Backbone of each chain as nested JSON, in Angstrom:
{
  "chains": [
    {"id": "A", "residues": [
      {"number": 1, "name": "MET", "atoms": {"N": [97.419, 124.051, 85.503], "CA": [96.976, 123.131, 86.565], "C": [98.08, 122.092, 86.818]}},
      {"number": 2, "name": "ASP", "atoms": {"N": [98.383, 121.814, 88.072], "CA": [99.438, 120.824, 88.289], "C": [98.879, 119.405, 88.161]}},
      {"number": 3, "name": "THR", "atoms": {"N": [99.795, 118.443, 88.103], "CA": [99.402, 117.072, 87.778], "C": [98.39, 116.503, 88.77]}},
      {"number": 4, "name": "GLN", "atoms": {"N": [98.614, 116.744, 90.06], "CA": [97.705, 116.182, 91.068], "C": [96.287, 116.739, 90.876]}},
      {"number": 5, "name": "GLU", "atoms": {"N": [96.207, 118.019, 90.518], "CA": [94.888, 118.621, 90.293], "C": [94.233, 118.058, 89.037]}},
      {"number": 6, "name": "THR", "atoms": {"N": [95.057, 117.847, 87.997], "CA": [94.543, 117.264, 86.756], "C": [93.933, 115.898, 87.046]}},
      {"number": 7, "name": "ILE", "atoms": {"N": [94.659, 115.087, 87.821], "CA": [94.183, 113.74, 88.153], "C": [92.879, 113.832, 88.939]}},
      {"number": 8, "name": "LYS", "atoms": {"N": [92.874, 114.7, 89.93], "CA": [91.679, 114.842, 90.762], "C": [90.478, 115.2, 89.888]}},
      {"number": 9, "name": "GLN", "atoms": {"N": [90.714, 116.103, 88.943], "CA": [89.618, 116.495, 88.062], "C": [89.154, 115.317, 87.193]}},
      {"number": 10, "name": "GLN", "atoms": {"N": [90.138, 114.555, 86.674], "CA": [89.78, 113.408, 85.832], "C": [88.93, 112.406, 86.605]}},
      {"number": 11, "name": "VAL", "atoms": {"N": [89.329, 112.087, 87.835], "CA": [88.62, 111.022, 88.558], "C": [87.307, 111.496, 89.172]}},
      {"number": 12, "name": "THR", "atoms": {"N": [87.143, 112.802, 89.314], "CA": [85.89, 113.269, 89.909], "C": [84.859, 113.696, 88.858]}},
      {"number": 13, "name": "THR", "atoms": {"N": [85.308, 113.956, 87.634], "CA": [84.326, 114.362, 86.623], "C": [83.908, 113.196, 85.726]}},
      {"number": 14, "name": "ASN", "atoms": {"N": [84.546, 112.028, 85.901], "CA": [84.166, 110.836, 85.14], "C": [83.834, 109.725, 86.119]}},
      {"number": 15, "name": "GLN", "atoms": {"N": [82.786, 108.968, 85.823], "CA": [82.375, 107.942, 86.796], "C": [83.408, 106.817, 86.897]}},
      {"number": 16, "name": "VAL", "atoms": {"N": [83.865, 106.349, 85.738], "CA": [84.798, 105.23, 85.735], "C": [86.058, 105.634, 84.967]}},
      {"number": 17, "name": "VAL", "atoms": {"N": [87.188, 105.637, 85.662], "CA": [88.442, 106.067, 85.039], "C": [89.492, 104.978, 85.195]}},
      {"number": 18, "name": "LEU", "atoms": {"N": [90.155, 104.652, 84.081], "CA": [91.222, 103.661, 84.126], "C": [92.526, 104.28, 83.606]}},
      {"number": 19, "name": "TYR", "atoms": {"N": [93.535, 104.311, 84.466], "CA": [94.883, 104.703, 84.043], "C": [95.565, 103.43, 83.563]}},
      {"number": 20, "name": "MET", "atoms": {"N": [95.985, 103.447, 82.313], "CA": [96.462, 102.204, 81.703], "C": [97.643, 102.457, 80.773]}},
      {"number": 21, "name": "LYS", "atoms": {"N": [98.273, 101.38, 80.341], "CA": [99.317, 101.482, 79.317], "C": [98.677, 101.17, 77.97]}},
      {"number": 22, "name": "GLY", "atoms": {"N": [98.659, 102.152, 77.09], "CA": [98.022, 101.996, 75.795], "C": [96.572, 102.471, 75.834]}},
      {"number": 23, "name": "THR", "atoms": {"N": [95.813, 102.024, 74.867], "CA": [94.404, 102.417, 74.77], "C": [93.542, 101.159, 74.834]}},
      {"number": 24, "name": "PRO", "atoms": {"N": [92.232, 101.302, 75.101], "CA": [91.379, 100.106, 75.144], "C": [91.485, 99.279, 73.857]}},
      {"number": 25, "name": "GLU", "atoms": {"N": [91.623, 99.951, 72.716], "CA": [91.736, 99.229, 71.444], "C": [93.102, 98.557, 71.311]}},
      {"number": 26, "name": "PHE", "atoms": {"N": [94.157, 99.256, 71.787], "CA": [95.521, 98.725, 71.679], "C": [96.255, 98.8, 73.01]}},
      {"number": 27, "name": "PRO", "atoms": {"N": [95.855, 97.951, 73.961], "CA": [96.558, 97.96, 75.255], "C": [98.007, 97.49, 75.077]}},
      {"number": 28, "name": "GLN", "atoms": {"N": [98.908, 98.106, 75.836], "CA": [100.337, 97.798, 75.677], "C": [100.863, 96.92, 76.811]}},
      {"number": 29, "name": "CYS", "atoms": {"N": [99.96, 96.346, 77.577], "CA": [100.392, 95.541, 78.721], "C": [99.253, 94.597, 79.056]}},
      {"number": 30, "name": "GLY", "atoms": {"N": [99.58, 93.359, 79.385], "CA": [98.566, 92.346, 79.655], "C": [97.647, 92.709, 80.808]}},
      {"number": 31, "name": "PHE", "atoms": {"N": [98.194, 93.39, 81.817], "CA": [97.385, 93.736, 82.988], "C": [96.368, 94.817, 82.638]}},
      {"number": 32, "name": "SER", "atoms": {"N": [96.796, 95.771, 81.806], "CA": [95.873, 96.812, 81.346], "C": [94.798, 96.198, 80.459]}},
      {"number": 33, "name": "ALA", "atoms": {"N": [95.196, 95.282, 79.594], "CA": [94.244, 94.609, 78.709], "C": [93.198, 93.869, 79.533]}},
      {"number": 34, "name": "ASN", "atoms": {"N": [93.64, 93.207, 80.59], "CA": [92.747, 92.458, 81.47], "C": [91.72, 93.389, 82.127]}},
      {"number": 35, "name": "ALA", "atoms": {"N": [92.184, 94.537, 82.586], "CA": [91.293, 95.491, 83.246], "C": [90.219, 95.991, 82.267]}},
      {"number": 36, "name": "VAL", "atoms": {"N": [90.63, 96.333, 81.055], "CA": [89.692, 96.821, 80.039], "C": [88.646, 95.75, 79.741]}},
      {"number": 37, "name": "LYS", "atoms": {"N": [89.115, 94.502, 79.628], "CA": [88.218, 93.412, 79.295], "C": [87.164, 93.217, 80.388]}},
      {"number": 38, "name": "ILE", "atoms": {"N": [87.604, 93.225, 81.636], "CA": [86.664, 93.038, 82.746], "C": [85.63, 94.161, 82.768]}},
      {"number": 39, "name": "LEU", "atoms": {"N": [86.084, 95.406, 82.598], "CA": [85.151, 96.531, 82.653], "C": [84.141, 96.453, 81.516]}},
      {"number": 40, "name": "SER", "atoms": {"N": [84.621, 96.006, 80.362], "CA": [83.719, 95.888, 79.228], "C": [82.697, 94.779, 79.47]}},
      {"number": 41, "name": "LEU", "atoms": {"N": [83.146, 93.667, 80.067], "CA": [82.222, 92.571, 80.391], "C": [81.202, 92.995, 81.449]}},
      {"number": 42, "name": "CYS", "atoms": {"N": [81.585, 93.954, 82.297], "CA": [80.657, 94.457, 83.311], "C": [79.669, 95.443, 82.715]}},
      {"number": 43, "name": "GLY", "atoms": {"N": [79.815, 95.721, 81.411], "CA": [78.862, 96.598, 80.749], "C": [79.187, 98.079, 80.842]}},
      {"number": 44, "name": "VAL", "atoms": {"N": [80.435, 98.401, 81.23], "CA": [80.823, 99.813, 81.317], "C": [80.935, 100.392, 79.906]}},
      {"number": 45, "name": "ASP", "atoms": {"N": [80.108, 101.402, 79.616], "CA": [80.192, 101.982, 78.278], "C": [80.636, 103.445, 78.323]}},
      {"number": 46, "name": "ASN", "atoms": {"N": [80.959, 103.924, 79.524], "CA": [81.409, 105.318, 79.647], "C": [82.812, 105.384, 80.247]}},
      {"number": 47, "name": "LEU", "atoms": {"N": [83.628, 104.377, 79.913], "CA": [84.971, 104.307, 80.497], "C": [85.848, 105.44, 79.965]}},
      {"number": 48, "name": "PHE", "atoms": {"N": [86.462, 106.164, 80.905], "CA": [87.401, 107.226, 80.551], "C": [88.801, 106.671, 80.824]}},
      {"number": 49, "name": "THR", "atoms": {"N": [89.63, 106.58, 79.787], "CA": [90.961, 106.024, 80.017], "C": [92.039, 107.077, 79.785]}},
      {"number": 50, "name": "VAL", "atoms": {"N": [93.142, 106.919, 80.514], "CA": [94.3, 107.782, 80.34], "C": [95.486, 106.875, 80.039]}},
      {"number": 51, "name": "ASP", "atoms": {"N": [96.134, 107.12, 78.909], "CA": [97.307, 106.325, 78.53], "C": [98.543, 106.936, 79.187]}},
      {"number": 52, "name": "VAL", "atoms": {"N": [99.09, 106.225, 80.172], "CA": [100.232, 106.793, 80.904], "C": [101.509, 106.787, 80.054]}},
      {"number": 53, "name": "LEU", "atoms": {"N": [101.523, 105.948, 79.019], "CA": [102.726, 105.893, 78.174], "C": [102.904, 107.19, 77.377]}},
      {"number": 54, "name": "THR", "atoms": {"N": [101.797, 107.844, 77.062], "CA": [101.906, 109.106, 76.324], "C": [101.768, 110.314, 77.255]}},
      {"number": 55, "name": "ASN", "atoms": {"N": [101.59, 110.047, 78.557], "CA": [101.499, 111.119, 79.56], "C": [102.473, 110.857, 80.715]}},
      {"number": 56, "name": "PRO", "atoms": {"N": [103.759, 111.099, 80.51], "CA": [104.748, 110.761, 81.536], "C": [104.503, 111.446, 82.879]}},
      {"number": 57, "name": "GLU", "atoms": {"N": [103.952, 112.648, 82.85], "CA": [103.707, 113.346, 84.126], "C": [102.594, 112.666, 84.91]}},
      {"number": 58, "name": "ILE", "atoms": {"N": [101.57, 112.233, 84.176], "CA": [100.483, 111.504, 84.829], "C": [100.998, 110.153, 85.32]}},
      {"number": 59, "name": "ARG", "atoms": {"N": [101.857, 109.529, 84.542], "CA": [102.39, 108.213, 84.921], "C": [103.058, 108.289, 86.293]}},
      {"number": 60, "name": "GLN", "atoms": {"N": [103.818, 109.335, 86.526], "CA": [104.478, 109.512, 87.819], "C": [103.46, 109.996, 88.852]}},
      {"number": 61, "name": "GLY", "atoms": {"N": [102.639, 110.967, 88.44], "CA": [101.714, 111.608, 89.372], "C": [100.662, 110.67, 89.937]}},
      {"number": 62, "name": "ILE", "atoms": {"N": [100.201, 109.731, 89.115], "CA": [99.125, 108.85, 89.576], "C": [99.634, 107.907, 90.68]}},
      {"number": 63, "name": "LYS", "atoms": {"N": [100.926, 107.584, 90.605], "CA": [101.501, 106.708, 91.635], "C": [101.536, 107.417, 92.983]}},
      {"number": 64, "name": "GLU", "atoms": {"N": [101.758, 108.724, 92.934], "CA": [101.763, 109.506, 94.174], "C": [100.333, 109.739, 94.655]}},
      {"number": 65, "name": "TYR", "atoms": {"N": [99.438, 109.991, 93.705], "CA": [98.049, 110.303, 94.048], "C": [97.429, 109.195, 94.901]}},
      {"number": 66, "name": "SER", "atoms": {"N": [97.685, 107.947, 94.502], "CA": [97.047, 106.813, 95.172], "C": [97.993, 106.058, 96.094]}},
      {"number": 67, "name": "ASN", "atoms": {"N": [99.259, 106.492, 96.14], "CA": [100.263, 105.737, 96.887], "C": [100.279, 104.282, 96.42]}},
      {"number": 68, "name": "TRP", "atoms": {"N": [100.322, 104.119, 95.115], "CA": [100.221, 102.789, 94.493], "C": [101.215, 102.77, 93.329]}},
      {"number": 69, "name": "PRO", "atoms": {"N": [102.174, 101.849, 93.32], "CA": [103.289, 101.977, 92.368], "C": [103.073, 101.377, 90.991]}},
      {"number": 70, "name": "THR", "atoms": {"N": [101.913, 100.773, 90.746], "CA": [101.776, 100.082, 89.459], "C": [100.566, 100.578, 88.662]}},
      {"number": 71, "name": "ILE", "atoms": {"N": [100.594, 100.266, 87.378], "CA": [99.523, 100.562, 86.428], "C": [99.026, 99.204, 85.926]}},
      {"number": 72, "name": "PRO", "atoms": {"N": [97.748, 98.968, 85.703], "CA": [96.622, 99.903, 85.708], "C": [96.125, 100.297, 87.101]}},
      {"number": 73, "name": "GLN", "atoms": {"N": [95.351, 101.381, 87.132], "CA": [94.671, 101.83, 88.342], "C": [93.247, 102.218, 87.972]}},
      {"number": 74, "name": "LEU", "atoms": {"N": [92.302, 101.68, 88.747], "CA": [90.887, 101.942, 88.477], "C": [90.289, 102.873, 89.529]}},
      {"number": 75, "name": "TYR", "atoms": {"N": [89.517, 103.846, 89.067], "CA": [88.784, 104.757, 89.952], "C": [87.307, 104.705, 89.588]}},
      {"number": 76, "name": "ILE", "atoms": {"N": [86.464, 104.571, 90.625], "CA": [85.018, 104.632, 90.397], "C": [84.45, 105.708, 91.32]}},
      {"number": 77, "name": "ASN", "atoms": {"N": [83.687, 106.622, 90.759], "CA": [83.12, 107.741, 91.516], "C": [84.174, 108.457, 92.364]}},
      {"number": 78, "name": "GLY", "atoms": {"N": [85.342, 108.661, 91.787], "CA": [86.395, 109.418, 92.466], "C": [87.235, 108.616, 93.428]}},
      {"number": 79, "name": "GLU", "atoms": {"N": [86.853, 107.351, 93.657], "CA": [87.558, 106.561, 94.656], "C": [88.512, 105.559, 93.996]}},
      {"number": 80, "name": "PHE", "atoms": {"N": [89.716, 105.452, 94.534], "CA": [90.667, 104.472, 94.03], "C": [90.213, 103.067, 94.42]}},
      {"number": 81, "name": "ILE", "atoms": {"N": [90.029, 102.206, 93.43], "CA": [89.521, 100.86, 93.676], "C": [90.646, 99.845, 93.778]}},
      {"number": 82, "name": "GLY", "atoms": {"N": [91.655, 99.964, 92.899], "CA": [92.782, 99.039, 92.988], "C": [93.431, 98.819, 91.64]}},
      {"number": 83, "name": "GLY", "atoms": {"N": [94.368, 97.868, 91.642], "CA": [95.07, 97.5, 90.422], "C": [94.513, 96.211, 89.849]}},
      {"number": 84, "name": "SER", "atoms": {"N": [95.278, 95.596, 88.964], "CA": [94.819, 94.436, 88.211], "C": [94.319, 93.281, 89.094]}},
      {"number": 85, "name": "ASP", "atoms": {"N": [95.071, 92.954, 90.142], "CA": [94.671, 91.827, 91.005], "C": [93.334, 92.09, 91.684]}},
      {"number": 86, "name": "ILE", "atoms": {"N": [93.19, 93.312, 92.19], "CA": [91.984, 93.656, 92.943], "C": [90.785, 93.73, 92.001]}},
      {"number": 87, "name": "ILE", "atoms": {"N": [90.994, 94.289, 90.808], "CA": [89.909, 94.345, 89.82], "C": [89.432, 92.925, 89.51]}},
      {"number": 88, "name": "THR", "atoms": {"N": [90.386, 92.016, 89.304], "CA": [90.051, 90.632, 88.991], "C": [89.276, 89.98, 90.139]}},
      {"number": 89, "name": "GLU", "atoms": {"N": [89.775, 90.18, 91.364], "CA": [89.139, 89.547, 92.519], "C": [87.737, 90.113, 92.751]}},
      {"number": 90, "name": "MET", "atoms": {"N": [87.591, 91.438, 92.617], "CA": [86.289, 92.06, 92.852], "C": [85.298, 91.707, 91.749]}},
      {"number": 91, "name": "ASN", "atoms": {"N": [85.826, 91.41, 90.573], "CA": [84.95, 90.963, 89.49], "C": [84.412, 89.568, 89.798]}},
      {"number": 92, "name": "GLN", "atoms": {"N": [85.315, 88.708, 90.284], "CA": [84.905, 87.338, 90.592], "C": [83.895, 87.299, 91.73]}},
      {"number": 93, "name": "SER", "atoms": {"N": [84.048, 88.199, 92.697], "CA": [83.151, 88.174, 93.859], "C": [81.84, 88.915, 93.587]}},
      {"number": 94, "name": "GLY", "atoms": {"N": [81.773, 89.638, 92.454], "CA": [80.55, 90.38, 92.14], "C": [80.537, 91.788, 92.722]}},
      {"number": 95, "name": "GLU", "atoms": {"N": [81.559, 92.098, 93.542], "CA": [81.614, 93.414, 94.187], "C": [81.772, 94.547, 93.178]}},
      {"number": 96, "name": "LEU", "atoms": {"N": [82.516, 94.259, 92.122], "CA": [82.797, 95.294, 91.128], "C": [81.503, 95.755, 90.455]}},
      {"number": 97, "name": "LEU", "atoms": {"N": [80.697, 94.782, 90.089], "CA": [79.43, 95.088, 89.428], "C": [78.553, 95.95, 90.341]}},
      {"number": 98, "name": "LYS", "atoms": {"N": [78.551, 95.593, 91.624], "CA": [77.753, 96.345, 92.604], "C": [78.21, 97.8, 92.664]}},
      {"number": 99, "name": "LEU", "atoms": {"N": [79.526, 97.979, 92.709], "CA": [80.085, 99.334, 92.773], "C": [79.718, 100.148, 91.536]}},
      {"number": 100, "name": "LEU", "atoms": {"N": [79.746, 99.471, 90.387], "CA": [79.481, 100.159, 89.129], "C": [78.025, 100.561, 89.0]}},
      {"number": 101, "name": "GLN", "atoms": {"N": [77.147, 99.821, 89.699], "CA": [75.714, 100.101, 89.582], "C": [75.25, 101.184, 90.531]}},
      {"number": 102, "name": "LYS", "atoms": {"N": [76.155, 101.601, 91.436], "CA": [75.798, 102.655, 92.399], "C": [75.523, 103.961, 91.699]}}
    ]},
    {"id": "B", "residues": [
      {"number": 1, "name": "MET", "atoms": {"N": [119.493, 89.989, 87.119], "CA": [118.057, 89.751, 87.023], "C": [117.455, 89.584, 88.422]}},
      {"number": 2, "name": "VAL", "atoms": {"N": [116.244, 90.048, 88.582], "CA": [115.543, 89.909, 89.852], "C": [115.085, 88.458, 89.998]}},
      {"number": 3, "name": "THR", "atoms": {"N": [115.353, 87.867, 91.138], "CA": [114.879, 86.505, 91.342], "C": [113.681, 86.506, 92.292]}},
      {"number": 4, "name": "ALA", "atoms": {"N": [112.853, 85.488, 92.141], "CA": [111.698, 85.344, 93.022], "C": [112.157, 85.193, 94.475]}},
      {"number": 5, "name": "GLU", "atoms": {"N": [113.3, 84.483, 94.653], "CA": [113.818, 84.267, 96.011], "C": [114.151, 85.599, 96.679]}},
      {"number": 6, "name": "SER", "atoms": {"N": [114.769, 86.515, 95.913], "CA": [115.183, 87.78, 96.524], "C": [113.966, 88.615, 96.928]}},
      {"number": 7, "name": "ILE", "atoms": {"N": [112.893, 88.528, 96.132], "CA": [111.668, 89.258, 96.493], "C": [111.059, 88.647, 97.74]}},
      {"number": 8, "name": "GLN", "atoms": {"N": [111.049, 87.313, 97.755], "CA": [110.494, 86.612, 98.91], "C": [111.23, 86.989, 100.193]}},
      {"number": 9, "name": "THR", "atoms": {"N": [112.556, 86.956, 100.137], "CA": [113.375, 87.305, 101.308], "C": [113.101, 88.743, 101.731]}},
      {"number": 10, "name": "HIS", "atoms": {"N": [112.994, 89.608, 100.734], "CA": [112.762, 91.026, 101.012], "C": [111.445, 91.222, 101.783]}},
      {"number": 11, "name": "ILE", "atoms": {"N": [110.375, 90.579, 101.317], "CA": [109.072, 90.715, 101.986], "C": [109.134, 90.12, 103.388]}},
      {"number": 12, "name": "GLU", "atoms": {"N": [109.764, 88.943, 103.489], "CA": [109.852, 88.278, 104.8], "C": [110.591, 89.136, 105.818]}},
      {"number": 13, "name": "THR", "atoms": {"N": [111.595, 89.867, 105.335], "CA": [112.396, 90.693, 106.246], "C": [111.633, 91.942, 106.665]}},
      {"number": 14, "name": "ALA", "atoms": {"N": [110.86, 92.5, 105.722], "CA": [110.227, 93.791, 105.986], "C": [108.884, 93.669, 106.7]}},
      {"number": 15, "name": "MET", "atoms": {"N": [108.275, 92.485, 106.637], "CA": [106.946, 92.33, 107.254], "C": [106.906, 91.095, 108.134]}},
      {"number": 16, "name": "GLN", "atoms": {"N": [105.948, 91.122, 109.093], "CA": [105.696, 89.94, 109.91], "C": [104.776, 89.031, 109.109]}},
      {"number": 17, "name": "CYS", "atoms": {"N": [105.32, 87.928, 108.577], "CA": [104.487, 87.069, 107.737], "C": [104.451, 85.648, 108.255]}},
      {"number": 18, "name": "GLU", "atoms": {"N": [103.312, 85.009, 108.049], "CA": [103.224, 83.584, 108.356], "C": [103.704, 82.778, 107.16]}},
      {"number": 19, "name": "LEU", "atoms": {"N": [103.487, 83.34, 105.982], "CA": [103.878, 82.626, 104.772], "C": [104.108, 83.616, 103.636]}},
      {"number": 20, "name": "VAL", "atoms": {"N": [105.197, 83.405, 102.91], "CA": [105.419, 84.181, 101.687], "C": [105.868, 83.197, 100.616]}},
      {"number": 21, "name": "GLN", "atoms": {"N": [105.15, 83.209, 99.497], "CA": [105.548, 82.366, 98.366], "C": [105.616, 83.255, 97.141]}},
      {"number": 22, "name": "VAL", "atoms": {"N": [106.776, 83.281, 96.494], "CA": [106.903, 84.095, 95.283], "C": [107.443, 83.217, 94.164]}},
      {"number": 23, "name": "GLU", "atoms": {"N": [106.829, 83.345, 92.996], "CA": [107.405, 82.681, 91.824], "C": [107.367, 83.664, 90.664]}},
      {"number": 24, "name": "GLY", "atoms": {"N": [108.252, 83.459, 89.695], "CA": [108.254, 84.393, 88.576], "C": [109.404, 84.152, 87.619]}},
      {"number": 25, "name": "ASP", "atoms": {"N": [109.387, 84.917, 86.522], "CA": [110.354, 84.692, 85.452], "C": [111.403, 85.805, 85.366]}},
      {"number": 26, "name": "GLY", "atoms": {"N": [111.453, 86.676, 86.365], "CA": [112.413, 87.776, 86.32], "C": [111.766, 89.095, 85.949]}},
      {"number": 27, "name": "HIS", "atoms": {"N": [110.576, 89.044, 85.354], "CA": [109.853, 90.274, 84.996], "C": [108.489, 90.325, 85.666]}},
      {"number": 28, "name": "HIS", "atoms": {"N": [107.784, 89.211, 85.563], "CA": [106.473, 89.125, 86.193], "C": [106.536, 88.107, 87.327]}},
      {"number": 29, "name": "PHE", "atoms": {"N": [105.95, 88.503, 88.449], "CA": [105.99, 87.617, 89.596], "C": [104.586, 87.394, 90.15]}},
      {"number": 30, "name": "ASN", "atoms": {"N": [104.397, 86.232, 90.763], "CA": [103.165, 85.936, 91.484], "C": [103.525, 85.686, 92.935]}},
      {"number": 31, "name": "ALA", "atoms": {"N": [102.756, 86.269, 93.835], "CA": [103.07, 86.098, 95.247], "C": [101.826, 85.785, 96.054]}},
      {"number": 32, "name": "ILE", "atoms": {"N": [101.992, 84.931, 97.057], "CA": [100.967, 84.724, 98.079], "C": [101.585, 85.163, 99.395]}},
      {"number": 33, "name": "ILE", "atoms": {"N": [100.903, 86.041, 100.089], "CA": [101.437, 86.532, 101.355], "C": [100.37, 86.381, 102.433]}},
      {"number": 34, "name": "VAL", "atoms": {"N": [100.727, 85.694, 103.509], "CA": [99.818, 85.533, 104.636], "C": [100.421, 86.277, 105.823]}},
      {"number": 35, "name": "SER", "atoms": {"N": [99.689, 87.238, 106.352], "CA": [100.24, 88.035, 107.443], "C": [99.134, 88.543, 108.349]}},
      {"number": 36, "name": "ALA", "atoms": {"N": [99.417, 88.55, 109.644], "CA": [98.451, 89.091, 110.597], "C": [98.336, 90.603, 110.447]}},
      {"number": 37, "name": "GLU", "atoms": {"N": [99.331, 91.223, 109.824], "CA": [99.285, 92.679, 109.609], "C": [98.136, 93.086, 108.685]}},
      {"number": 38, "name": "PHE", "atoms": {"N": [97.579, 92.12, 107.943], "CA": [96.504, 92.444, 107.007], "C": [95.141, 92.57, 107.694]}},
      {"number": 39, "name": "GLN", "atoms": {"N": [95.076, 92.113, 108.956], "CA": [93.792, 92.112, 109.646], "C": [93.193, 93.515, 109.736]}},
      {"number": 40, "name": "GLY", "atoms": {"N": [91.898, 93.596, 109.436], "CA": [91.202, 94.877, 109.543], "C": [91.495, 95.836, 108.413]}},
      {"number": 41, "name": "LYS", "atoms": {"N": [92.243, 95.383, 107.398], "CA": [92.557, 96.27, 106.272], "C": [91.858, 95.79, 105.008]}},
      {"number": 42, "name": "ASN", "atoms": {"N": [91.514, 96.744, 104.137], "CA": [90.93, 96.327, 102.862], "C": [92.043, 95.91, 101.897]}},
      {"number": 43, "name": "MET", "atoms": {"N": [91.633, 95.412, 100.725], "CA": [92.628, 94.854, 99.8], "C": [93.653, 95.893, 99.351]}},
      {"number": 44, "name": "VAL", "atoms": {"N": [93.17, 97.123, 99.117], "CA": [94.097, 98.183, 98.692], "C": [95.157, 98.402, 99.772]}},
      {"number": 45, "name": "GLN", "atoms": {"N": [94.706, 98.496, 101.023], "CA": [95.652, 98.726, 102.118], "C": [96.616, 97.553, 102.297]}},
      {"number": 46, "name": "GLN", "atoms": {"N": [96.101, 96.343, 102.074], "CA": [96.959, 95.159, 102.195], "C": [98.054, 95.165, 101.138]}},
      {"number": 47, "name": "HIS", "atoms": {"N": [97.655, 95.459, 99.898], "CA": [98.654, 95.488, 98.832], "C": [99.636, 96.635, 99.038]}},
      {"number": 48, "name": "GLN", "atoms": {"N": [99.124, 97.761, 99.58], "CA": [100.024, 98.89, 99.844], "C": [101.106, 98.524, 100.859]}},
      {"number": 49, "name": "LEU", "atoms": {"N": [100.73, 97.69, 101.84], "CA": [101.723, 97.243, 102.822], "C": [102.851, 96.478, 102.142]}},
      {"number": 50, "name": "VAL", "atoms": {"N": [102.474, 95.597, 101.204], "CA": [103.488, 94.798, 100.516], "C": [104.338, 95.695, 99.608]}},
      {"number": 51, "name": "TYR", "atoms": {"N": [103.66, 96.616, 98.906], "CA": [104.402, 97.536, 98.041], "C": [105.391, 98.355, 98.877]}},
      {"number": 52, "name": "ARG", "atoms": {"N": [104.927, 98.785, 100.067], "CA": [105.81, 99.581, 100.912], "C": [107.019, 98.741, 101.344]}},
      {"number": 53, "name": "ALA", "atoms": {"N": [106.761, 97.46, 101.648], "CA": [107.857, 96.571, 102.035], "C": [108.883, 96.452, 100.905]}},
      {"number": 54, "name": "LEU", "atoms": {"N": [108.393, 96.468, 99.682], "CA": [109.311, 96.33, 98.533], "C": [109.978, 97.659, 98.18]}},
      {"number": 55, "name": "GLY", "atoms": {"N": [109.385, 98.748, 98.621], "CA": [109.996, 100.074, 98.497], "C": [110.456, 100.417, 97.091]}},
      {"number": 56, "name": "ASP", "atoms": {"N": [111.687, 100.895, 96.976], "CA": [112.211, 101.372, 95.694], "C": [112.354, 100.261, 94.662]}},
      {"number": 57, "name": "ARG", "atoms": {"N": [112.329, 99.037, 95.108], "CA": [112.459, 97.943, 94.129], "C": [111.277, 97.948, 93.167]}},
      {"number": 58, "name": "MET", "atoms": {"N": [110.114, 98.457, 93.627], "CA": [108.948, 98.547, 92.752], "C": [109.177, 99.578, 91.65]}},
      {"number": 59, "name": "LYS", "atoms": {"N": [109.992, 100.594, 91.956], "CA": [110.21, 101.659, 90.973], "C": [111.184, 101.216, 89.902]}},
      {"number": 60, "name": "GLU", "atoms": {"N": [112.174, 100.425, 90.305], "CA": [113.253, 100.143, 89.368], "C": [113.246, 98.714, 88.826]}},
      {"number": 61, "name": "GLU", "atoms": {"N": [113.274, 97.753, 89.755], "CA": [113.575, 96.392, 89.295], "C": [112.349, 95.585, 88.879]}},
      {"number": 62, "name": "ILE", "atoms": {"N": [111.266, 95.777, 89.628], "CA": [110.143, 94.854, 89.467], "C": [109.092, 95.464, 88.55]}},
      {"number": 63, "name": "HIS", "atoms": {"N": [108.887, 94.858, 87.403], "CA": [107.905, 95.399, 86.462], "C": [106.493, 95.133, 86.967]}},
      {"number": 64, "name": "ALA", "atoms": {"N": [106.261, 93.928, 87.397], "CA": [104.906, 93.613, 87.845], "C": [104.92, 92.463, 88.833]}},
      {"number": 65, "name": "ILE", "atoms": {"N": [104.16, 92.64, 89.883], "CA": [103.987, 91.548, 90.827], "C": [102.498, 91.417, 91.118]}},
      {"number": 66, "name": "SER", "atoms": {"N": [102.013, 90.233, 90.849], "CA": [100.615, 89.953, 91.066], "C": [100.527, 89.305, 92.44]}},
      {"number": 67, "name": "MET", "atoms": {"N": [99.641, 89.801, 93.286], "CA": [99.651, 89.22, 94.626], "C": [98.291, 88.878, 95.185]}},
      {"number": 68, "name": "LYS", "atoms": {"N": [98.324, 87.891, 96.061], "CA": [97.144, 87.486, 96.804], "C": [97.526, 87.669, 98.266]}},
      {"number": 69, "name": "THR", "atoms": {"N": [96.756, 88.51, 98.963], "CA": [97.067, 88.768, 100.367], "C": [95.979, 88.156, 101.241]}},
      {"number": 70, "name": "LEU", "atoms": {"N": [96.386, 87.465, 102.283], "CA": [95.431, 86.786, 103.159], "C": [95.828, 86.965, 104.615]}},
      {"number": 71, "name": "THR", "atoms": {"N": [94.822, 87.053, 105.468], "CA": [95.102, 87.015, 106.905], "C": [95.269, 85.544, 107.288]}},
      {"number": 72, "name": "PRO", "atoms": {"N": [95.881, 85.259, 108.438], "CA": [96.051, 83.854, 108.846], "C": [94.716, 83.111, 108.88]}},
      {"number": 73, "name": "GLU", "atoms": {"N": [93.63, 83.787, 109.295], "CA": [92.313, 83.134, 109.35], "C": [91.823, 82.768, 107.943]}},
      {"number": 74, "name": "GLN", "atoms": {"N": [91.976, 83.721, 107.022], "CA": [91.542, 83.447, 105.641], "C": [92.345, 82.29, 105.054]}},
      {"number": 75, "name": "TRP", "atoms": {"N": [93.621, 82.254, 105.364], "CA": [94.506, 81.207, 104.854], "C": [94.07, 79.84, 105.371]}},
      {"number": 76, "name": "LYS", "atoms": {"N": [93.665, 79.799, 106.646], "CA": [93.186, 78.555, 107.25], "C": [91.935, 78.078, 106.505]}},
      {"number": 77, "name": "ASP", "atoms": {"N": [91.019, 79.022, 106.233], "CA": [89.785, 78.685, 105.51], "C": [90.088, 78.112, 104.129]}},
      {"number": 78, "name": "VAL", "atoms": {"N": [91.025, 78.741, 103.421], "CA": [91.387, 78.303, 102.073], "C": [91.893, 76.86, 102.125]}},
      {"number": 79, "name": "ASN", "atoms": {"N": [92.71, 76.587, 103.133], "CA": [93.32, 75.258, 103.219], "C": [92.375, 74.167, 103.668]}},
      {"number": 80, "name": "HIS", "atoms": {"N": [91.302, 74.571, 104.341], "CA": [90.371, 73.553, 104.839], "C": [89.168, 73.345, 103.935]}},
      {"number": 81, "name": "ARG", "atoms": {"N": [89.183, 74.072, 102.813], "CA": [88.036, 73.968, 101.91], "C": [88.01, 72.634, 101.197]}}
    ]}
  ]
}
């Protein structure tokens, strides 16, 4: 399976997917750590994460998939939601919680 | 080293902006961008416009840029609050 197909499968078979640097337990970047923290505070207990540092093909492929050059990247129900800034803003406005409850 | 000024100039040149403010330490940057081009676009599309303006610099030089994108109307509201 090529990388784009792998990504598509990951984001469509899991409700909440975060492409990040490191793991939720050991994030390797402050922005990824922030995203994990917000999702956990929102009560997400089925978070599927992909560590791009150990998956170089995904690291490149995900940027093409979403036309978005940075990590982390959040997907909910197959849809690209945004990066660290957008996750933070949508959390503050309550929009993120609404999306997660759909 | 990448300077905040060079990023600011780059965005100003590539997009029609009312205001661009960038600050940072050479690795992480914070930016506020006010542009009429953001009208009718969601946040993802707005940030994509800025990323596109920065082009290859996002791949090589800039590790992270945190941004706040606003339309001129939103900017007016923020300032009058």
